[in-house]
Gaussian input, Z-matrix of N, CA and C with variables (Angstrom, degrees):
# hf/3-21g

backbone

0 1
 N
 C     1     B1
 C     2     B2     1     A1
 N     3     B3     2     A2     1     D1
 C     4     B4     3     A3     2     D2
 C     5     B5     4     A4     3     D3
 N     6     B6     5     A5     4     D4
 C     7     B7     6     A6     5     D5
 C     8     B8     7     A7     6     D6
 N     9     B9     8     A8     7     D7
 C    10    B10     9     A9     8     D8
 C    11    B11    10    A10     9     D9
 N    12    B12    11    A11    10    D10
 C    13    B13    12    A12    11    D11
 C    14    B14    13    A13    12    D12
 N    15    B15    14    A14    13    D13
 C    16    B16    15    A15    14    D14
 C    17    B17    16    A16    15    D15
 N    18    B18    17    A17    16    D16
 C    19    B19    18    A18    17    D17
 C    20    B20    19    A19    18    D18
 N    21    B21    20    A20    19    D19
 C    22    B22    21    A21    20    D20
 C    23    B23    22    A22    21    D21
 N    24    B24    23    A23    22    D22
 C    25    B25    24    A24    23    D23
 C    26    B26    25    A25    24    D24
 N    27    B27    26    A26    25    D25
 C    28    B28    27    A27    26    D26
 C    29    B29    28    A28    27    D27
 N    30    B30    29    A29    28    D28
 C    31    B31    30    A30    29    D29
 C    32    B32    31    A31    30    D30
 N    33    B33    32    A32    31    D31
 C    34    B34    33    A33    32    D32
 C    35    B35    34    A34    33    D33
 N    36    B36    35    A35    34    D34
 C    37    B37    36    A36    35    D35
 C    38    B38    37    A37    36    D36
 N    39    B39    38    A38    37    D37
 C    40    B40    39    A39    38    D38
 C    41    B41    40    A40    39    D39
 N    42    B42    41    A41    40    D40
 C    43    B43    42    A42    41    D41
 C    44    B44    43    A43    42    D42
 N    45    B45    44    A44    43    D43
 C    46    B46    45    A45    44    D44
 C    47    B47    46    A46    45    D45
 N    48    B48    47    A47    46    D46
 C    49    B49    48    A48    47    D47
 C    50    B50    49    A49    48    D48
 N    51    B51    50    A50    49    D49
 C    52    B52    51    A51    50    D50
 C    53    B53    52    A52    51    D51
 N    54    B54    53    A53    52    D52
 C    55    B55    54    A54    53    D53
 C    56    B56    55    A55    54    D54
 N    57    B57    56    A56    55    D55
 C    58    B58    57    A57    56    D56
 C    59    B59    58    A58    57    D57
 N    60    B60    59    A59    58    D58
 C    61    B61    60    A60    59    D59
 C    62    B62    61    A61    60    D60
 N    63    B63    62    A62    61    D61
 C    64    B64    63    A63    62    D62
 C    65    B65    64    A64    63    D63
 N    66    B66    65    A65    64    D64
 C    67    B67    66    A66    65    D65
 C    68    B68    67    A67    66    D66
 N    69    B69    68    A68    67    D67
 C    70    B70    69    A69    68    D68
 C    71    B71    70    A70    69    D69
 N    72    B72    71    A71    70    D70
 C    73    B73    72    A72    71    D71
 C    74    B74    73    A73    72    D72
 N    75    B75    74    A74    73    D73
 C    76    B76    75    A75    74    D74
 C    77    B77    76    A76    75    D75
 N    78    B78    77    A77    76    D76
 C    79    B79    78    A78    77    D77
 C    80    B80    79    A79    78    D78
 N    81    B81    80    A80    79    D79
 C    82    B82    81    A81    80    D80
 C    83    B83    82    A82    81    D81
 N    84    B84    83    A83    82    D82
 C    85    B85    84    A84    83    D83
 C    86    B86    85    A85    84    D84
 N    87    B87    86    A86    85    D85
 C    88    B88    87    A87    86    D86
 C    89    B89    88    A88    87    D87
 N    90    B90    89    A89    88    D88
 C    91    B91    90    A90    89    D89
 C    92    B92    91    A91    90    D90
 N    93    B93    92    A92    91    D91
 C    94    B94    93    A93    92    D92
 C    95    B95    94    A94    93    D93
 N    96    B96    95    A95    94    D94
 C    97    B97    96    A96    95    D95
 C    98    B98    97    A97    96    D96
 N    99    B99    98    A98    97    D97
 C   100   B100    99    A99    98    D98
 C   101   B101   100   A100    99    D99
 N   102   B102   101   A101   100   D100
 C   103   B103   102   A102   101   D101
 C   104   B104   103   A103   102   D102
 N   105   B105   104   A104   103   D103
 C   106   B106   105   A105   104   D104
 C   107   B107   106   A106   105   D105
 N   108   B108   107   A107   106   D106
 C   109   B109   108   A108   107   D107
 C   110   B110   109   A109   108   D108
 N   111   B111   110   A110   109   D109
 C   112   B112   111   A111   110   D110
 C   113   B113   112   A112   111   D111
 N   114   B114   113   A113   112   D112
 C   115   B115   114   A114   113   D113
 C   116   B116   115   A115   114   D114
 N   117   B117   116   A116   115   D115
 C   118   B118   117   A117   116   D116
 C   119   B119   118   A118   117   D117
 N   120   B120   119   A119   118   D118
 C   121   B121   120   A120   119   D119
 C   122   B122   121   A121   120   D120
 N   123   B123   122   A122   121   D121
 C   124   B124   123   A123   122   D122
 C   125   B125   124   A124   123   D123
 N   126   B126   125   A125   124   D124
 C   127   B127   126   A126   125   D125
 C   128   B128   127   A127   126   D126
 N   129   B129   128   A128   127   D127
 C   130   B130   129   A129   128   D128
 C   131   B131   130   A130   129   D129
 N   132   B132   131   A131   130   D130
 C   133   B133   132   A132   131   D131
 C   134   B134   133   A133   132   D132
 N   135   B135   134   A134   133   D133
 C   136   B136   135   A135   134   D134
 C   137   B137   136   A136   135   D135
 N   138   B138   137   A137   136   D136
 C   139   B139   138   A138   137   D137
 C   140   B140   139   A139   138   D138
 N   141   B141   140   A140   139   D139
 C   142   B142   141   A141   140   D140
 C   143   B143   142   A142   141   D141
 N   144   B144   143   A143   142   D142
 C   145   B145   144   A144   143   D143
 C   146   B146   145   A145   144   D144
 N   147   B147   146   A146   145   D145
 C   148   B148   147   A147   146   D146
 C   149   B149   148   A148   147   D147
 N   150   B150   149   A149   148   D148
 C   151   B151   150   A150   149   D149
 C   152   B152   151   A151   150   D150
 N   153   B153   152   A152   151   D151
 C   154   B154   153   A153   152   D152
 C   155   B155   154   A154   153   D153
 N   156   B156   155   A155   154   D154
 C   157   B157   156   A156   155   D155
 C   158   B158   157   A157   156   D156
 N   159   B159   158   A158   157   D157
 C   160   B160   159   A159   158   D158
 C   161   B161   160   A160   159   D159
 N   162   B162   161   A161   160   D160
 C   163   B163   162   A162   161   D161
 C   164   B164   163   A163   162   D162
 N   165   B165   164   A164   163   D163
 C   166   B166   165   A165   164   D164
 C   167   B167   166   A166   165   D165
 N   168   B168   167   A167   166   D166
 C   169   B169   168   A168   167   D167
 C   170   B170   169   A169   168   D168
 N   171   B171   170   A170   169   D169
 C   172   B172   171   A171   170   D170
 C   173   B173   172   A172   171   D171
 N   174   B174   173   A173   172   D172
 C   175   B175   174   A174   173   D173
 C   176   B176   175   A175   174   D174
 N   177   B177   176   A176   175   D175
 C   178   B178   177   A177   176   D176
 C   179   B179   178   A178   177   D177

   B1=1.5229
   B2=1.5452
   B3=1.3077
   B4=1.3837
   B5=1.5126
   B6=1.2968
   B7=1.5223
   B8=1.5376
   B9=1.3204
   B10=1.5152
   B11=1.5118
   B12=1.3772
   B13=1.4140
   B14=1.5654
   B15=1.2621
   B16=1.5303
   B17=1.5049
   B18=1.3818
   B19=1.3522
   B20=1.5796
   B21=1.2576
   B22=1.5208
   B23=1.5324
   B24=1.2848
   B25=1.4258
   B26=1.4481
   B27=1.3285
   B28=1.3807
   B29=1.5414
   B30=1.3762
   B31=1.4379
   B32=1.4889
   B33=1.3258
   B34=1.5470
   B35=1.4572
   B36=1.3304
   B37=1.5526
   B38=1.4555
   B39=1.2639
   B40=1.5050
   B41=1.6303
   B42=1.2440
   B43=1.4615
   B44=1.5045
   B45=1.4215
   B46=1.4596
   B47=1.5782
   B48=1.2882
   B49=1.4951
   B50=1.4867
   B51=1.3464
   B52=1.3736
   B53=1.4829
   B54=1.3866
   B55=1.4572
   B56=1.4989
   B57=1.3844
   B58=1.5069
   B59=1.5928
   B60=1.2774
   B61=1.3931
   B62=1.5132
   B63=1.3334
   B64=1.4361
   B65=1.5415
   B66=1.4176
   B67=1.4240
   B68=1.5653
   B69=1.3122
   B70=1.4813
   B71=1.5258
   B72=1.2947
   B73=1.4897
   B74=1.5351
   B75=1.2906
   B76=1.5355
   B77=1.5091
   B78=1.3772
   B79=1.4685
   B80=1.5407
   B81=1.3684
   B82=1.4567
   B83=1.5325
   B84=1.3939
   B85=1.4586
   B86=1.5133
   B87=1.3240
   B88=1.4892
   B89=1.5318
   B90=1.2623
   B91=1.5236
   B92=1.5779
   B93=1.3217
   B94=1.4612
   B95=1.6073
   B96=1.3168
   B97=1.5226
   B98=1.5171
   B99=1.2306
   B100=1.4516
   B101=1.5479
   B102=1.3228
   B103=1.4988
   B104=1.4795
   B105=1.3578
   B106=1.4083
   B107=1.5315
   B108=1.3625
   B109=1.4698
   B110=1.5725
   B111=1.3356
   B112=1.4359
   B113=1.6217
   B114=1.3087
   B115=1.4255
   B116=1.5216
   B117=1.3217
   B118=1.5619
   B119=1.5344
   B120=1.3634
   B121=1.4853
   B122=1.5958
   B123=1.2865
   B124=1.4355
   B125=1.5205
   B126=1.2904
   B127=1.4743
   B128=1.5399
   B129=1.3387
   B130=1.4678
   B131=1.5059
   B132=1.3063
   B133=1.4264
   B134=1.5137
   B135=1.3969
   B136=1.5049
   B137=1.5019
   B138=1.3481
   B139=1.4026
   B140=1.5456
   B141=1.3204
   B142=1.4818
   B143=1.6559
   B144=1.3126
   B145=1.4928
   B146=1.5281
   B147=1.3161
   B148=1.4805
   B149=1.4901
   B150=1.2912
   B151=1.4234
   B152=1.5767
   B153=1.3382
   B154=1.4265
   B155=1.5736
   B156=1.2554
   B157=1.3894
   B158=1.4766
   B159=1.3663
   B160=1.3987
   B161=1.6043
   B162=1.3184
   B163=1.5490
   B164=1.5141
   B165=1.2707
   B166=1.5614
   B167=1.5452
   B168=1.3071
   B169=1.4279
   B170=1.4947
   B171=1.3049
   B172=1.4917
   B173=1.5283
   B174=1.2603
   B175=1.5714
   B176=1.5742
   B177=1.2641
   B178=1.5556
   B179=1.4719
   A1=108.56
   A2=116.77
   A3=123.22
   A4=111.80
   A5=116.42
   A6=120.56
   A7=109.37
   A8=112.43
   A9=121.06
   A10=104.81
   A11=116.91
   A12=116.05
   A13=106.10
   A14=112.57
   A15=122.97
   A16=108.29
   A17=121.30
   A18=121.68
   A19=109.49
   A20=116.10
   A21=119.13
   A22=113.39
   A23=115.00
   A24=123.60
   A25=112.11
   A26=122.96
   A27=125.03
   A28=108.06
   A29=111.13
   A30=119.24
   A31=113.25
   A32=113.43
   A33=116.66
   A34=111.20
   A35=115.38
   A36=114.28
   A37=107.47
   A38=116.09
   A39=126.61
   A40=104.30
   A41=111.78
   A42=117.64
   A43=109.22
   A44=114.21
   A45=116.33
   A46=107.61
   A47=108.24
   A48=116.96
   A49=107.74
   A50=121.17
   A51=126.42
   A52=111.35
   A53=119.43
   A54=123.65
   A55=106.89
   A56=112.91
   A57=116.34
   A58=111.26
   A59=117.66
   A60=119.08
   A61=111.39
   A62=116.12
   A63=120.21
   A64=104.49
   A65=115.89
   A66=122.77
   A67=110.31
   A68=115.40
   A69=119.21
   A70=112.56
   A71=114.99
   A72=118.91
   A73=110.78
   A74=111.19
   A75=114.44
   A76=114.26
   A77=113.54
   A78=121.18
   A79=106.11
   A80=111.30
   A81=118.29
   A82=104.69
   A83=111.73
   A84=119.24
   A85=106.66
   A86=116.97
   A87=123.11
   A88=111.37
   A89=115.88
   A90=119.11
   A91=109.16
   A92=110.64
   A93=119.97
   A94=107.18
   A95=110.01
   A96=116.70
   A97=108.37
   A98=119.56
   A99=123.56
   A100=105.11
   A101=114.75
   A102=120.34
   A103=109.32
   A104=115.09
   A105=119.59
   A106=112.05
   A107=115.96
   A108=120.73
   A109=110.49
   A110=117.20
   A111=117.85
   A112=113.30
   A113=116.47
   A114=119.74
   A115=114.22
   A116=113.23
   A117=119.07
   A118=102.43
   A119=115.31
   A120=121.55
   A121=114.61
   A122=115.88
   A123=123.40
   A124=104.56
   A125=118.29
   A126=121.08
   A127=110.36
   A128=117.56
   A129=120.46
   A130=107.72
   A131=122.02
   A132=123.83
   A133=110.50
   A134=112.43
   A135=115.77
   A136=110.64
   A137=120.29
   A138=125.49
   A139=106.33
   A140=119.10
   A141=121.24
   A142=111.28
   A143=111.19
   A144=116.24
   A145=112.18
   A146=118.59
   A147=126.58
   A148=107.71
   A149=123.42
   A150=123.06
   A151=110.47
   A152=115.71
   A153=124.23
   A154=109.19
   A155=121.21
   A156=124.42
   A157=117.92
   A158=113.12
   A159=119.41
   A160=114.16
   A161=112.78
   A162=112.16
   A163=106.70
   A164=119.04
   A165=121.70
   A166=104.22
   A167=119.23
   A168=119.41
   A169=109.07
   A170=120.85
   A171=122.42
   A172=112.52
   A173=117.73
   A174=123.67
   A175=107.15
   A176=119.78
   A177=117.87
   A178=109.44
   D1=133.82
   D2=175.68
   D3=-79.29
   D4=134.13
   D5=-174.44
   D6=-130.28
   D7=130.47
   D8=175.02
   D9=-112.62
   D10=128.94
   D11=178.20
   D12=-146.53
   D13=167.86
   D14=174.62
   D15=54.42
   D16=47.17
   D17=180.00
   D18=-86.40
   D19=122.95
   D20=178.50
   D21=-143.42
   D22=161.28
   D23=177.24
   D24=-96.56
   D25=124.26
   D26=179.94
   D27=-134.97
   D28=115.48
   D29=-178.30
   D30=63.55
   D31=-98.08
   D32=179.82
   D33=-127.66
   D34=28.39
   D35=178.23
   D36=-152.27
   D37=164.52
   D38=176.89
   D39=-102.42
   D40=142.83
   D41=174.19
   D42=-135.23
   D43=146.64
   D44=-178.61
   D45=-163.30
   D46=169.93
   D47=178.55
   D48=-104.10
   D49=130.31
   D50=175.72
   D51=-117.95
   D52=131.37
   D53=-179.86
   D54=-116.63
   D55=117.03
   D56=178.04
   D57=-108.29
   D58=141.42
   D59=177.51
   D60=-73.71
   D61=151.60
   D62=173.74
   D63=-149.72
   D64=172.85
   D65=175.91
   D66=-66.33
   D67=-29.32
   D68=-174.80
   D69=-93.67
   D70=8.50
   D71=-175.19
   D72=114.09
   D73=170.57
   D74=178.44
   D75=-66.70
   D76=142.76
   D77=176.64
   D78=-113.69
   D79=131.17
   D80=-174.23
   D81=-115.11
   D82=135.70
   D83=-176.24
   D84=-133.68
   D85=138.09
   D86=166.81
   D87=-91.00
   D88=116.50
   D89=-172.49
   D90=-118.60
   D91=151.11
   D92=179.74
   D93=-129.73
   D94=143.98
   D95=173.16
   D96=-136.62
   D97=130.39
   D98=-178.94
   D99=-84.05
   D100=145.77
   D101=177.93
   D102=161.41
   D103=167.00
   D104=-179.68
   D105=-77.80
   D106=161.30
   D107=-177.35
   D108=-65.97
   D109=-21.75
   D110=-179.13
   D111=-83.11
   D112=1.48
   D113=178.70
   D114=-59.23
   D115=140.84
   D116=-167.91
   D117=-69.69
   D118=135.11
   D119=-178.80
   D120=-54.93
   D121=-30.57
   D122=-179.24
   D123=-65.44
   D124=-45.50
   D125=-176.15
   D126=-69.90
   D127=-34.53
   D128=178.41
   D129=-66.41
   D130=-45.35
   D131=179.93
   D132=-59.29
   D133=-48.45
   D134=-178.06
   D135=-59.74
   D136=-40.10
   D137=-174.35
   D138=-70.80
   D139=-43.35
   D140=178.36
   D141=-59.77
   D142=-44.69
   D143=176.40
   D144=-60.52
   D145=-41.76
   D146=176.47
   D147=-62.16
   D148=-41.48
   D149=-178.22
   D150=-69.38
   D151=-40.44
   D152=175.98
   D153=-61.77
   D154=-43.14
   D155=174.15
   D156=-57.33
   D157=-45.18
   D158=176.67
   D159=-69.48
   D160=-30.26
   D161=174.92
   D162=-71.91
   D163=-36.36
   D164=-176.34
   D165=-62.98
   D166=-48.00
   D167=-175.35
   D168=-63.31
   D169=-39.22
   D170=179.04
   D171=-62.86
   D172=-35.93
   D173=-174.34
   D174=-89.03
   D175=-8.43
   D176=-177.15
   D177=-82.39

């Protein structure tokens, strides 16, 4: 199960923890997305998940 937690806005970006499932156990990533505080929460979550997927591909 994919989990997003600790999402917060700091200065000009959103930061959060994303946990992705894998065969070797869960993988945890700290992700950041630039944008205004008024950004739609759905877009923030989607961008954080995209950032985590890109990190996962780089470490695979």
